DSSP file (Angstrom, degrees, kcal/mol; ACC not computed):
  #  RESIDUE AA STRUCTURE BP1 BP2  ACC     N-H-->O    O-->H-N    N-H-->O    O-->H-N    TCO  KAPPA ALPHA  PHI   PSI    X-CA   Y-CA   Z-CA
    1    1 A M              0   0    0      0, 0.0     2,-0.0     0, 0.0     5,-0.0   0.000 360.0 360.0 360.0 133.2  -17.8  -13.2  -10.2
    2    2 A S     >  -     0   0    0      1,-0.1     4,-2.1     4,-0.0     5,-0.1  -0.275 360.0-113.4 -73.1 162.3  -16.3  -12.0  -13.5
    3    3 A L  H  > S+     0   0    0      1,-0.2     4,-2.3     2,-0.2     5,-0.2   0.883 118.2  54.2 -63.2 -39.0  -15.6   -8.4  -14.1
    4    4 A K  H  > S+     0   0    0      1,-0.2     4,-2.1     2,-0.2    -1,-0.2   0.898 108.2  49.6 -63.6 -39.8  -18.3   -8.3  -16.8
    5    5 A D  H  > S+     0   0    0      2,-0.2     4,-2.8     1,-0.2    -1,-0.2   0.882 108.9  52.7 -65.3 -38.3  -20.8   -9.6  -14.3
    6    6 A R  H  X S+     0   0    0     -4,-2.1     4,-2.8     2,-0.2     5,-0.2   0.898 108.0  51.1 -63.4 -40.1  -19.8   -7.0  -11.8
    7    7 A L  H  X S+     0   0    0     -4,-2.3     4,-2.0     2,-0.2    -2,-0.2   0.919 112.5  46.3 -62.0 -43.3  -20.3   -4.3  -14.4
    8    8 A K  H  X S+     0   0    0     -4,-2.1     4,-2.3     2,-0.2    -2,-0.2   0.929 113.7  48.0 -64.3 -45.4  -23.8   -5.6  -15.2
    9    9 A Q  H  X S+     0   0    0     -4,-2.8     4,-2.1     1,-0.2    -2,-0.2   0.919 113.7  46.4 -62.7 -44.6  -24.7   -5.9  -11.5
   10   10 A D  H  X S+     0   0    0     -4,-2.8     4,-2.4     2,-0.2    -1,-0.2   0.823 109.4  56.0 -68.4 -30.7  -23.4   -2.4  -10.7
   11   11 A S  H  X S+     0   0    0     -4,-2.0     4,-2.1    -5,-0.2    -1,-0.2   0.922 108.6  46.8 -64.8 -44.2  -25.3   -1.1  -13.7
   12   12 A N  H  X S+     0   0    0     -4,-2.3     4,-2.4     2,-0.2    -2,-0.2   0.893 111.9  50.9 -64.2 -39.3  -28.5   -2.5  -12.4
   13   13 A A  H  X S+     0   0    0     -4,-2.1     4,-2.2     2,-0.2    -2,-0.2   0.902 109.8  49.6 -65.2 -41.0  -27.8   -1.1   -9.0
   14   14 A A  H  X>S+     0   0    0     -4,-2.4     5,-2.1     2,-0.2     4,-0.9   0.872 110.0  52.2 -65.5 -36.1  -27.2    2.4  -10.5
   15   15 A L  H ><5S+     0   0    0     -4,-2.1     3,-0.5     2,-0.2    -2,-0.2   0.933 111.6  45.2 -63.8 -46.5  -30.4    2.1  -12.4
   16   16 A R  H 3<5S+     0   0    0     -4,-2.4    -2,-0.2     1,-0.2    -1,-0.2   0.853 114.7  48.8 -65.4 -34.3  -32.4    1.3   -9.2
   17   17 A A  H 3<5S-     0   0    0     -4,-2.2    -1,-0.2    -5,-0.2    -2,-0.2   0.605 109.1-123.1 -82.1 -11.4  -30.6    4.1   -7.3
   18   18 A G  T <<5 +     0   0    0     -4,-0.9     2,-1.5    -3,-0.5    -3,-0.2   0.743  56.4 153.7  75.9  23.1  -31.3    6.6  -10.0
   19   19 A D     >< +     0   0    0     -5,-2.1     4,-2.5     1,-0.2    -1,-0.2  -0.644  15.8 176.6 -86.3  83.7  -27.6    7.4  -10.4
   20   20 A K  H  > S+     0   0    0     -2,-1.5     4,-2.5     1,-0.2    -1,-0.2   0.872  71.7  51.5 -63.8 -42.1  -27.7    8.5  -14.0
   21   21 A P  H  > S+     0   0    0      0, 0.0     4,-1.9     0, 0.0    -1,-0.2   0.949 115.3  42.3 -61.1 -45.9  -24.0    9.6  -14.5
   22   22 A R  H  > S+     0   0    0      1,-0.2     4,-2.6     2,-0.2     5,-0.2   0.909 113.7  53.0 -65.3 -41.9  -22.7    6.2  -13.2
   23   23 A L  H  X S+     0   0    0     -4,-2.5     4,-2.5     1,-0.2     5,-0.2   0.907 108.1  51.1 -59.8 -43.1  -25.4    4.3  -15.1
   24   24 A G  H  X S+     0   0    0     -4,-2.5     4,-2.1     2,-0.2    -1,-0.2   0.910 111.7  46.3 -61.7 -43.8  -24.4    6.0  -18.4
   25   25 A V  H  X S+     0   0    0     -4,-1.9     4,-2.3     2,-0.2    -2,-0.2   0.915 113.7  48.4 -66.2 -43.6  -20.7    5.2  -17.9
   26   26 A L  H  X S+     0   0    0     -4,-2.6     4,-2.7     2,-0.2    -2,-0.2   0.893 111.4  49.6 -66.6 -39.1  -21.4    1.6  -17.0
   27   27 A R  H  X S+     0   0    0     -4,-2.5     4,-2.4    -5,-0.2    -1,-0.2   0.905 110.5  50.8 -64.5 -39.8  -23.7    1.1  -20.0
   28   28 A M  H  X S+     0   0    0     -4,-2.1     4,-2.1    -5,-0.2    -2,-0.2   0.906 111.3  48.5 -62.9 -41.4  -21.0    2.6  -22.2
   29   29 A A  H  X S+     0   0    0     -4,-2.3     4,-2.3     2,-0.2    -2,-0.2   0.925 111.6  48.6 -65.1 -45.2  -18.5    0.2  -20.8
   30   30 A L  H  X S+     0   0    0     -4,-2.7     4,-2.6     1,-0.2    -2,-0.2   0.884 110.5  51.7 -63.0 -38.0  -20.8   -2.8  -21.2
   31   31 A A  H  X S+     0   0    0     -4,-2.4     4,-2.5     2,-0.2    -1,-0.2   0.896 109.7  49.4 -65.2 -39.7  -21.5   -1.7  -24.8
   32   32 A A  H  X S+     0   0    0     -4,-2.1     4,-2.1     2,-0.2    -2,-0.2   0.897 111.9  48.4 -66.0 -39.9  -17.7   -1.5  -25.5
   33   33 A V  H  X S+     0   0    0     -4,-2.3     4,-2.2     2,-0.2    -2,-0.2   0.933 112.5  48.3 -64.2 -45.8  -17.2   -4.9  -24.1
   34   34 A K  H  X S+     0   0    0     -4,-2.6     4,-2.5     1,-0.2    -2,-0.2   0.895 110.1  52.3 -62.0 -40.6  -20.0   -6.4  -26.1
   35   35 A Q  H  X S+     0   0    0     -4,-2.5     4,-2.7     1,-0.2    -1,-0.2   0.910 109.0  49.5 -63.0 -41.6  -18.7   -4.7  -29.3
   36   36 A R  H  X S+     0   0    0     -4,-2.1     4,-2.4     1,-0.2     6,-0.2   0.893 111.0  50.7 -63.9 -39.1  -15.3   -6.3  -28.7
   37   37 A E  H  X>S+     0   0    0     -4,-2.2     4,-1.5     2,-0.2     5,-1.1   0.911 112.0  46.4 -64.8 -41.9  -16.9   -9.7  -28.2
   38   38 A V  H  <5S+     0   0    0     -4,-2.5    -2,-0.2     2,-0.2    -1,-0.2   0.919 113.4  49.4 -66.0 -43.0  -18.9   -9.3  -31.4
   39   39 A D  H  <5S+     0   0    0     -4,-2.7    -2,-0.2     1,-0.2    -1,-0.2   0.901 120.8  34.5 -63.3 -41.3  -15.8   -8.2  -33.3
   40   40 A S  H  <5S-     0   0    0     -4,-2.4    -1,-0.2     2,-0.2    -2,-0.2   0.572  99.6-134.4 -91.5  -9.4  -13.6  -11.0  -32.1
   41   41 A R  T  <5S+     0   0    0     -4,-1.5     2,-0.3     1,-0.2    -3,-0.2   0.838  70.3 103.8  57.6  35.7  -16.5  -13.6  -32.0
   42   42 A T  S   <S-     0   0    0     -5,-1.1     2,-0.5    -6,-0.2    -1,-0.2  -0.947  79.3-105.0-139.1 161.2  -15.3  -14.7  -28.5
   43   43 A E        -     0   0    0     -2,-0.3     2,-0.2    -3,-0.1     5,-0.1  -0.773  42.2-126.0 -84.8 126.2  -16.4  -14.3  -24.9
   44   44 A L        -     0   0    0     -2,-0.5   -40,-0.1   -11,-0.1     2,-0.1  -0.529  19.0-151.0 -76.4 137.6  -14.1  -11.9  -23.2
   45   45 A D     >  -     0   0    0     -2,-0.2     4,-2.2   -42,-0.1     5,-0.2  -0.277  42.4 -83.0 -89.1-174.2  -12.4  -13.0  -19.9
   46   46 A D  H  > S+     0   0    0      1,-0.2     4,-2.7     2,-0.2     5,-0.2   0.878 130.1  54.0 -61.5 -38.4  -11.4  -10.5  -17.2
   47   47 A A  H  > S+     0   0    0      1,-0.2     4,-2.0     2,-0.2    -1,-0.2   0.905 110.0  47.1 -64.0 -40.9   -8.2   -9.7  -18.9
   48   48 A G  H  > S+     0   0    0      2,-0.2     4,-1.8     1,-0.2    -1,-0.2   0.886 112.2  49.7 -66.5 -39.0  -10.0   -8.8  -22.1
   49   49 A T  H  X S+     0   0    0     -4,-2.2     4,-2.4     2,-0.2    -2,-0.2   0.898 109.4  51.8 -66.2 -40.9  -12.6   -6.7  -20.2
   50   50 A V  H  X S+     0   0    0     -4,-2.7     4,-2.8     1,-0.2    -2,-0.2   0.901 107.2  53.8 -61.3 -40.8   -9.7   -4.9  -18.4
   51   51 A A  H  X S+     0   0    0     -4,-2.0     4,-2.1     2,-0.2    -1,-0.2   0.899 108.8  48.7 -61.2 -41.0   -8.1   -4.1  -21.8
   52   52 A V  H  X S+     0   0    0     -4,-1.8     4,-2.1     2,-0.2    -1,-0.2   0.926 112.5  47.9 -64.2 -44.7  -11.4   -2.6  -23.0
   53   53 A L  H  X S+     0   0    0     -4,-2.4     4,-2.4     1,-0.2    -2,-0.2   0.893 109.9  52.7 -64.7 -39.2  -11.7   -0.5  -19.8
   54   54 A E  H  X S+     0   0    0     -4,-2.8     4,-2.5     1,-0.2    -1,-0.2   0.909 108.8  50.1 -61.6 -41.8   -8.1    0.7  -20.1
   55   55 A K  H  X S+     0   0    0     -4,-2.1     4,-2.3     1,-0.2    -1,-0.2   0.908 110.6  49.5 -63.7 -41.5   -8.7    1.8  -23.7
   56   56 A M  H  X S+     0   0    0     -4,-2.1     4,-2.3     2,-0.2    -2,-0.2   0.907 111.3  49.3 -63.1 -41.4  -11.8    3.7  -22.6
   57   57 A I  H  X S+     0   0    0     -4,-2.4     4,-2.5     2,-0.2    -2,-0.2   0.911 109.9  51.2 -65.3 -42.0   -9.8    5.4  -19.8
   58   58 A K  H  X S+     0   0    0     -4,-2.5     4,-2.2     1,-0.2    -2,-0.2   0.926 111.3  47.6 -61.2 -44.9   -7.0    6.4  -22.2
   59   59 A Q  H  X S+     0   0    0     -4,-2.3     4,-2.3     1,-0.2    -1,-0.2   0.896 111.8  50.4 -63.6 -40.0   -9.5    7.9  -24.6
   60   60 A S  H  X S+     0   0    0     -4,-2.3     4,-2.8     2,-0.2    -1,-0.2   0.883 108.7  52.0 -66.6 -37.9  -11.2    9.8  -21.8
   61   61 A R  H  X S+     0   0    0     -4,-2.5     4,-2.2     2,-0.2    -2,-0.2   0.928 110.6  48.0 -62.6 -44.4   -7.9   11.1  -20.5
   62   62 A E  H  X S+     0   0    0     -4,-2.2     4,-2.0     1,-0.2    -2,-0.2   0.915 113.4  47.7 -62.6 -42.7   -7.0   12.4  -24.0
   63   63 A S  H  X S+     0   0    0     -4,-2.3     4,-2.8     1,-0.2    -2,-0.2   0.916 109.8  53.0 -63.5 -43.1  -10.4   14.0  -24.3
   64   64 A A  H  X S+     0   0    0     -4,-2.8     4,-2.4     1,-0.2    -2,-0.2   0.896 108.7  50.2 -60.9 -40.7  -10.1   15.6  -20.8
   65   65 A Q  H  X S+     0   0    0     -4,-2.2     4,-2.4     2,-0.2    -1,-0.2   0.914 111.8  47.7 -63.6 -42.6   -6.8   17.1  -21.8
   66   66 A Q  H  X S+     0   0    0     -4,-2.0     4,-1.9     2,-0.2    -2,-0.2   0.901 111.8  49.7 -66.2 -40.6   -8.2   18.6  -25.0
   67   67 A Y  H  <>S+     0   0    0     -4,-2.8     5,-3.0     2,-0.2     4,-0.3   0.906 111.4  49.2 -63.7 -41.0  -11.3   20.0  -23.2
   68   68 A K  H ><5S+     0   0    0     -4,-2.4     3,-1.2     1,-0.2    -2,-0.2   0.919 111.4  48.8 -64.5 -43.1   -9.0   21.6  -20.6
   69   69 A A  H 3<5S+     0   0    0     -4,-2.4    -1,-0.2     1,-0.3    -2,-0.2   0.833 111.6  50.8 -64.6 -31.9   -6.8   23.1  -23.2
   70   70 A G  T 3<5S-     0   0    0     -4,-1.9    -1,-0.3    -5,-0.2    -2,-0.2   0.436 117.5-112.7 -85.9   0.3   -9.9   24.4  -25.0
   71   71 A G  T < 5S+     0   0    0     -3,-1.2     2,-1.1    -4,-0.3    -3,-0.2   0.708  72.8 136.5  78.2  19.3  -11.3   26.0  -21.8
   72   72 A R     >< +     0   0    0     -5,-3.0     4,-2.1     1,-0.2     3,-0.2  -0.656  18.1 165.6-100.1  77.4  -14.3   23.6  -21.5
   73   73 A E  H  > S+     0   0    0     -2,-1.1     4,-2.6     1,-0.2    -1,-0.2   0.818  71.7  59.7 -63.2 -32.5  -14.1   22.9  -17.8
   74   74 A D  H  > S+     0   0    0      2,-0.2     4,-1.6     1,-0.2    -1,-0.2   0.931 110.7  39.8 -63.3 -45.1  -17.6   21.4  -17.8
   75   75 A L  H  > S+     0   0    0     -3,-0.2     4,-2.4     2,-0.2    -2,-0.2   0.842 113.0  56.3 -73.4 -32.9  -16.7   18.7  -20.3
   76   76 A H  H  X S+     0   0    0     -4,-2.1     4,-2.3     1,-0.2    -2,-0.2   0.929 108.3  47.9 -61.0 -45.2  -13.3   18.2  -18.6
   77   77 A A  H  X S+     0   0    0     -4,-2.6     4,-2.2     1,-0.2    -2,-0.2   0.881 110.2  52.4 -64.0 -38.5  -15.0   17.5  -15.3
   78   78 A K  H  X S+     0   0    0     -4,-1.6     4,-2.0     2,-0.2    -2,-0.2   0.926 111.2  45.9 -64.0 -45.5  -17.4   15.1  -17.0
   79   79 A E  H  X S+     0   0    0     -4,-2.4     4,-2.2     1,-0.2    -2,-0.2   0.900 111.7  52.2 -64.4 -40.8  -14.5   13.1  -18.5
   80   80 A T  H  X S+     0   0    0     -4,-2.3     4,-2.1     1,-0.2    -1,-0.2   0.894 108.5  50.7 -63.0 -40.1  -12.6   13.1  -15.2
   81   81 A A  H  X S+     0   0    0     -4,-2.2     4,-1.9     1,-0.2    -1,-0.2   0.898 109.0  51.4 -64.5 -39.7  -15.7   11.7  -13.4
   82   82 A E  H  X S+     0   0    0     -4,-2.0     4,-2.5     1,-0.2    -2,-0.2   0.907 107.7  52.8 -62.4 -41.5  -16.0    9.0  -16.0
   83   83 A I  H  X S+     0   0    0     -4,-2.2     4,-2.7     1,-0.2    -2,-0.2   0.921 107.6  51.3 -60.5 -44.4  -12.4    8.0  -15.5
   84   84 A E  H  X S+     0   0    0     -4,-2.1     4,-0.9     1,-0.2    -1,-0.2   0.894 110.5  48.6 -60.9 -40.6  -12.9    7.7  -11.8
   85   85 A I  H >< S+     0   0    0     -4,-1.9     3,-0.5     1,-0.2     4,-0.3   0.936 114.6  44.6 -65.0 -46.3  -15.9    5.4  -12.3
   86   86 A L  H >< S+     0   0    0     -4,-2.5     3,-1.7     1,-0.2     4,-0.3   0.866 105.9  59.9 -68.6 -36.7  -14.0    3.2  -14.7
   87   87 A E  H >< S+     0   0    0     -4,-2.7     3,-1.2     1,-0.3    -1,-0.2   0.764  90.7  71.9 -63.8 -23.3  -10.8    3.0  -12.7
   88   88 A H  T << S+     0   0    0     -4,-0.9    -1,-0.3    -3,-0.5    -2,-0.2   0.776  97.5  50.0 -59.8 -26.0  -12.8    1.5   -9.9
   89   89 A Y  T <  S+     0   0    0     -3,-1.7    -1,-0.2    -4,-0.3    -2,-0.2   0.469  91.4  94.7 -96.1  -3.4  -13.1   -1.7  -12.0
   90   90 A L  S <  S-     0   0    0     -3,-1.2     3,-0.1    -4,-0.3    42,-0.1  -0.527  86.4 -95.2 -84.3 156.3   -9.4   -2.0  -12.7
   91   91 A P        -     0   0    0      0, 0.0    -1,-0.1     0, 0.0    -2,-0.0  -0.205  60.5 -71.5 -62.3 162.9   -7.1   -4.2  -10.6
   92   92 A A        -     0   0    0      1,-0.1     2,-0.1    -4,-0.0    -4,-0.0  -0.281  58.4-108.9 -58.4 139.2   -5.1   -2.5   -7.8
   93   93 A R        -     0   0    0     -3,-0.1     2,-0.3     1,-0.1    40,-0.2  -0.344  28.8-112.6 -70.2 149.2   -2.3   -0.3   -9.1
   94   94 A L        -     0   0    0     38,-2.3    -1,-0.1    35,-0.1     2,-0.1  -0.595  29.4-123.5 -78.7 142.5    1.3   -1.2   -8.7
   95   95 A S     >  -     0   0    0     -2,-0.3     4,-2.7     1,-0.1     5,-0.2  -0.328  29.9-102.6 -75.4 168.9    3.4    0.9   -6.4
   96   96 A D  H  > S+     0   0    0      1,-0.2     4,-2.6     2,-0.2     5,-0.2   0.908 123.7  49.6 -59.5 -42.3    6.6    2.5   -7.7
   97   97 A A  H  > S+     0   0    0      2,-0.2     4,-2.0     1,-0.2    -1,-0.2   0.911 111.8  47.9 -64.8 -42.3    8.8   -0.1   -6.0
   98   98 A E  H  > S+     0   0    0      2,-0.2     4,-2.3     1,-0.2    -2,-0.2   0.911 112.4  49.5 -64.5 -41.8    6.7   -3.0   -7.4
   99   99 A L  H  X S+     0   0    0     -4,-2.7     4,-2.5     1,-0.2    -2,-0.2   0.916 109.8  50.6 -63.8 -43.3    6.8   -1.4  -10.9
  100  100 A N  H  X S+     0   0    0     -4,-2.6     4,-2.6     1,-0.2    -1,-0.2   0.883 110.6  50.4 -61.8 -37.9   10.6   -1.0  -10.7
  101  101 A A  H  X S+     0   0    0     -4,-2.0     4,-2.4     2,-0.2    -2,-0.2   0.906 110.2  49.0 -66.2 -42.0   10.9   -4.6   -9.7
  102  102 A V  H  X S+     0   0    0     -4,-2.3     4,-2.4     2,-0.2    -2,-0.2   0.913 113.2  47.6 -63.6 -42.4    8.7   -5.8  -12.6
  103  103 A I  H  X S+     0   0    0     -4,-2.5     4,-2.6     2,-0.2    -2,-0.2   0.932 112.2  48.6 -65.3 -45.5   10.8   -3.7  -15.0
  104  104 A A  H  X S+     0   0    0     -4,-2.6     4,-2.2     1,-0.2    -2,-0.2   0.908 112.7  48.8 -60.8 -42.0   14.1   -5.0  -13.7
  105  105 A N  H  X S+     0   0    0     -4,-2.4     4,-2.8     2,-0.2    -1,-0.2   0.905 111.4  49.5 -63.3 -42.6   12.9   -8.6  -13.9
  106  106 A A  H  X S+     0   0    0     -4,-2.4     4,-2.4     2,-0.2     6,-0.3   0.884 110.1  50.7 -66.3 -38.7   11.7   -8.0  -17.5
  107  107 A V  H  X>S+     0   0    0     -4,-2.6     5,-1.3     2,-0.2     4,-1.2   0.922 113.7  45.5 -63.6 -43.2   15.0   -6.5  -18.5
  108  108 A A  H  <5S+     0   0    0     -4,-2.2    -2,-0.2    -5,-0.2    -1,-0.2   0.914 113.2  49.9 -66.0 -43.1   16.8   -9.5  -16.9
  109  109 A E  H  <5S+     0   0    0     -4,-2.8    -2,-0.2     1,-0.2    -1,-0.2   0.909 116.6  39.8 -62.0 -44.2   14.5  -12.1  -18.5
  110  110 A T  H  <5S-     0   0    0     -4,-2.4    -1,-0.2    -5,-0.2    -2,-0.2   0.643 102.0-129.6 -83.5 -14.3   14.7  -10.6  -22.0
  111  111 A G  T  <5 +     0   0    0     -4,-1.2    -3,-0.2     1,-0.2    -4,-0.1   0.783  41.7 177.5  71.0  26.4   18.5   -9.9  -21.8
  112  112 A A      < +     0   0    0     -5,-1.3    -1,-0.2    -6,-0.3     3,-0.1  -0.383  17.4 166.9 -67.6 137.9   17.8   -6.4  -23.0
  113  113 A T        +     0   0    0      1,-0.2     2,-0.3    -2,-0.1    -1,-0.1   0.558  58.9  23.1-126.2 -18.5   20.9   -4.2  -23.2
  114  114 A S  S >  S-     0   0    0     34,-0.0     3,-1.8     1,-0.0    -1,-0.2  -0.862  86.9 -91.4-142.8 176.4   19.9   -1.1  -25.2
  115  115 A V  G >  S+     0   0    0     31,-0.3     3,-1.7     1,-0.3     4,-0.2   0.713 115.2  74.5 -64.6 -20.2   16.9    0.9  -26.2
  116  116 A K  G 3  S+     0   0    0      1,-0.3     3,-0.4     2,-0.1    -1,-0.3   0.764  93.1  54.6 -62.5 -23.9   16.7   -1.2  -29.3
  117  117 A D  G <> S+     0   0    0     -3,-1.8     4,-1.8     1,-0.2     3,-0.4   0.242  73.1 109.9 -93.1  12.5   15.3   -4.0  -27.1
  118  118 A I  H <> S+     0   0    0     -3,-1.7     4,-2.9     1,-0.2     5,-0.2   0.844  71.9  58.8 -61.2 -34.4   12.5   -1.8  -25.6
  119  119 A G  H  > S+     0   0    0     -3,-0.4     4,-2.1    -4,-0.2    -1,-0.2   0.912 106.1  47.3 -61.4 -43.6    9.8   -3.8  -27.5
  120  120 A K  H  > S+     0   0    0     -3,-0.4     4,-2.0     2,-0.2    -1,-0.2   0.926 114.6  46.4 -62.6 -45.7   10.7   -7.0  -25.8
  121  121 A V  H  X S+     0   0    0     -4,-1.8     4,-2.6     1,-0.2     5,-0.2   0.921 111.4  51.2 -65.9 -43.7   10.9   -5.5  -22.4
  122  122 A M  H  X S+     0   0    0     -4,-2.9     4,-2.8     1,-0.2    -1,-0.2   0.898 109.5  51.0 -61.1 -40.5    7.5   -3.6  -22.9
  123  123 A A  H  X S+     0   0    0     -4,-2.1     4,-1.9    -5,-0.2    -1,-0.2   0.908 111.4  47.7 -63.4 -41.4    5.9   -6.9  -23.9
  124  124 A A  H  X S+     0   0    0     -4,-2.0     4,-1.2     2,-0.2    -2,-0.2   0.909 114.0  46.5 -66.7 -41.6    7.2   -8.7  -20.9
  125  125 A V  H  X S+     0   0    0     -4,-2.6     4,-2.6     1,-0.2     3,-0.3   0.916 110.6  52.8 -66.4 -42.6    6.1   -5.9  -18.5
  126  126 A K  H  X S+     0   0    0     -4,-2.8     4,-1.1     1,-0.2    -1,-0.2   0.879 105.7  54.7 -62.1 -37.2    2.6   -5.7  -20.2
  127  127 A A  H  < S+     0   0    0     -4,-1.9    -1,-0.2     1,-0.2    -2,-0.2   0.853 117.7  35.6 -63.6 -33.8    2.1   -9.4  -19.7
  128  128 A K  H  < S+     0   0    0     -4,-1.2    -2,-0.2    -3,-0.3    -1,-0.2   0.756 129.1  29.8 -91.3 -26.3    2.8   -9.1  -16.0
  129  129 A A  H >X S+     0   0    0     -4,-2.6     3,-2.3    -5,-0.1     4,-0.6   0.171  74.2 150.3-124.3  18.0    1.3   -5.7  -15.2
  130  130 A A  T 3< S+     0   0    0     -4,-1.1     4,-0.1     1,-0.3   -79,-0.1  -0.292  78.1   7.1 -58.2 130.0   -1.6   -5.3  -17.6
  131  131 A G  T 34 S+     0   0    0      2,-0.4    -1,-0.3   -81,-0.1     3,-0.1   0.373 116.1  80.7  82.6  -5.7   -4.3   -3.1  -16.1
  132  132 A R  T <4 S+     0   0    0     -3,-2.3   -38,-2.3     1,-0.2     2,-0.3   0.418  95.7  28.2-113.1   0.0   -2.3   -2.3  -13.0
  133  133 A V  S  < S-     0   0    0     -4,-0.6     2,-0.5   -40,-0.2    -2,-0.4  -0.989  82.9-102.9-157.8 150.9   -0.1    0.5  -14.5
  134  134 A D    >>  -     0   0    0     -2,-0.3     4,-1.6     1,-0.1     3,-0.7  -0.678  29.3-146.0 -77.2 122.3   -0.2    3.2  -17.1
  135  135 A M  H 3> S+     0   0    0     -2,-0.5     4,-2.4     1,-0.3    -1,-0.1   0.741  95.4  61.6 -68.4 -23.1    1.9    1.9  -20.0
  136  136 A S  H 3> S+     0   0    0      2,-0.2     4,-1.8     1,-0.2    -1,-0.3   0.876 105.1  49.1 -68.4 -34.7    3.2    5.3  -21.0
  137  137 A T  H <> S+     0   0    0     -3,-0.7     4,-2.1     2,-0.2    -2,-0.2   0.904 110.4  51.0 -65.5 -41.6    4.8    5.5  -17.5
  138  138 A V  H  X S+     0   0    0     -4,-1.6     4,-3.0     1,-0.2     5,-0.2   0.916 106.2  55.1 -61.6 -43.8    6.3    2.1  -18.1
  139  139 A N  H  X S+     0   0    0     -4,-2.4     4,-2.4     1,-0.2    -1,-0.2   0.923 108.8  47.2 -57.0 -47.0    7.7    3.2  -21.4
  140  140 A A  H  X S+     0   0    0     -4,-1.8     4,-2.0     1,-0.2    -1,-0.2   0.910 114.5  46.7 -62.7 -42.2    9.5    6.2  -19.8
  141  141 A R  H  X S+     0   0    0     -4,-2.1     4,-2.4     2,-0.2    -2,-0.2   0.872 111.0  51.0 -69.8 -36.1   10.9    4.0  -17.0
  142  142 A V  H  X S+     0   0    0     -4,-3.0     4,-2.1     2,-0.2     6,-0.2   0.919 109.4  51.2 -66.4 -42.2   12.0    1.2  -19.4
  143  143 A R  H  <>S+     0   0    0     -4,-2.4     5,-3.5    -5,-0.2     6,-0.7   0.922 111.9  47.3 -58.5 -43.8   13.8    3.8  -21.5
  144  144 A A  H ><5S+     0   0    0     -4,-2.0     3,-1.1     4,-0.3    -1,-0.2   0.902 110.9  51.3 -64.6 -40.5   15.6    5.1  -18.4
  145  145 A A  H 3<5S+     0   0    0     -4,-2.4    -1,-0.2     1,-0.3    -2,-0.2   0.831 111.6  47.4 -66.5 -31.1   16.5    1.6  -17.3
  146  146 A L  T 3<5S-     0   0    0     -4,-2.1   -31,-0.3    -5,-0.1    -1,-0.3   0.388 120.4-108.4 -92.5   4.2   18.0    0.8  -20.7
  147  147 A G  T < 5S+     0   0    0     -3,-1.1    -3,-0.2    -4,-0.3    -2,-0.1   0.722  90.6 108.6  82.2  21.3   19.9    4.1  -20.8
  148  148 A G      <       0   0    0     -5,-3.5    -4,-0.3    -6,-0.2    -5,-0.1   0.353 360.0 360.0-110.8   6.7   17.9    5.8  -23.4
  149  149 A G              0   0    0     -6,-0.7    -5,-0.2    -5,-0.1    -6,-0.1   0.411 360.0 360.0-142.7 360.0   16.1    8.4  -21.4
């Protein structure tokens, strides 16, 4: 079953169960996926759906930080709950050791020697670990591996 089908199925289950917060988040996710499909005029595969969910999670994290800084704990809690629901649909996260191995492999593959090569390494890591790791964390670790951080 594709990820998009799982979102639809879980949305229907949340509707039947009367779980309004979960239903709202799932409907929002399905709408974002549909919008991306309309914009690109293609049917999204699981990787494309994961990319949409990652973008939504990133936006929710930024919003949650702003709400917390502004003293709006109620909205911060709402965004955090949305993040938890959406993260359920992402692939399993990489451990620190696995991430370090992927970064080391990408550095070796690309022949990167300095921070100037960070773009190549990031592209290689993203191809292998998309949806399984926060790319801002990867950026910091790649900089450290290349001696720039």
